[in-house]
C-alpha positions in Angstrom: 0.0 10.3 -8.2 -3.2 9.7 -6.5 -1.7 8.8 -3.3 -0.1 12.3 -3.0 -3.2 13.4 -4.2 -5.2 11.9 -1.3 -2.5 13.3 1.2 -3.1 17.0 -0.1 -6.8 16.4 0.7 -6.3 15.1 4.1 -4.3 18.1 4.8 -5.6 20.8 2.8 -4.5 24.0 4.9 -1.0 23.5 3.8 1.2 26.4 2.1 2.2 25.7 -1.4 6.0 24.6 -0.1 4.7 22.1 2.3 2.1 20.8 -0.1 5.2 20.2 -2.7 7.0 18.6 0.0 4.0 16.2 1.3 3.3 15.0 -2.5 7.2 14.6 -3.2 7.5 12.7 0.4 4.3 10.7 -0.4 4.9 9.6 -3.9 9.1 8.5 -2.7 7.2 6.5 0.0 5.0 5.0 -2.3 7.6 4.2 -5.0 9.9 3.0 -2.2 7.6 0.5 -0.2 7.8 -2.9 -0.7 4.2 -3.9 -0.7 2.6 -5.8 -3.7 6.2 -5.7 -5.7 5.1 -8.9 -7.4 2.1 -7.4 -8.6 4.2 -5.1 -11.1 6.8 -7.9 -12.0 4.1 -10.6 -13.1 1.8 -10.1 -15.7 -0.5 -12.9 -14.1 -1.5 -10.2 -11.5 -3.1 -7.6 -13.7 -6.3 -8.1 -11.9 -5.0 -7.0 -8.7 -3.5 -3.7 -10.6 -7.0 -3.3 -12.1 -8.9 -3.5 -8.4 -6.0 -1.1 -7.3 -7.2 1.1 -9.7 -10.9 0.8 -9.4 -10.1 1.6 -5.8 -8.3 4.6 -6.7 -11.2 5.8 -8.7 -13.8 5.7 -5.6 -11.3 7.8 -3.6 -12.1 11.0 -5.8 -14.7 12.5 -3.5 -16.3 14.7 -6.7 -17.3 11.2 -8.2 -21.0 10.3 -8.4 -22.3 7.6 -6.1 -23.1 5.7 -9.4 -19.5 5.5 -10.4 -18.1 4.9 -7.1 -20.6 1.5 -7.0 -19.6 0.5 -10.3 -15.9 1.0 -9.5 -16.1 -1.4 -6.5 -18.5 -3.8 -8.3 -15.7 -4.0 -11.3 -12.8 -4.2 -9.0 -14.6 -7.1 -6.9 -15.3 -8.8 -10.3 -11.3 -8.3 -11.3 -10.0 -9.5 -7.9 -11.4 -10.6 -4.6 -8.3 -8.4 -2.8 -10.9 -5.7 -3.5 -12.9 -6.4 -0.8 -9.6 -5.8 1.5 -9.5 -2.6 -0.2 -12.7 -1.2 0.4 -12.4 -0.2 4.3 -8.8 1.6 3.4 -11.0 3.7 0.7 -14.0 4.2 3.3 -11.5 5.2 6.1 -9.8 7.6 3.8 -12.7 9.1 2.8 -14.0 9.5 5.8 -10.9 11.4 6.9 -11.0 13.7 4.1 -14.6 14.5 4.6 -14.4 14.9 8.2 -11.4 17.6 7.4 -13.3 19.5 5.1 -16.2 19.7 7.4 -18.9 18.2 5.3 -19.5 15.0 7.4 -22.6 14.7 9.3 -22.2 15.0 13.1 -25.0 12.2 13.8 -27.3 9.8 12.3 -30.3 11.3 14.3 -29.7 14.9 13.3 -32.5 16.3 11.5 -31.8 18.7 8.4 -33.0 21.7 10.3 -30.7 21.5 13.1 -27.9 20.5 10.6 -28.8 23.8 8.6 -28.7 25.8 11.8 -25.6 24.2 13.0 -26.9 23.2 16.2 -26.9 19.3 16.9 -29.2 17.6 19.5 
């Protein structure tokens, strides 16, 4: 479910029919993909599942920064694989914010130029 929600955040301008198709295709692809099949089959790999859960909490752009930091720390404490999931989360959030148009254009832009819409 989380993967399909993220897919709709990346492509927000789809109509209802195409959104349904995108979410269904994303869920099917995620369900049929063979990556980390052993995690679900083996009870000893529960920390990996917890790390994935913490990283999925980090994906929600409406979450407070403190919750994102706590989720990342909990993911790192549960499994070392969370460190490899962090770049994917950051890349996904950057694409989502860029698609929304809320990403800051440059690090040197002042708040005045950002409000006016001109970037120097």
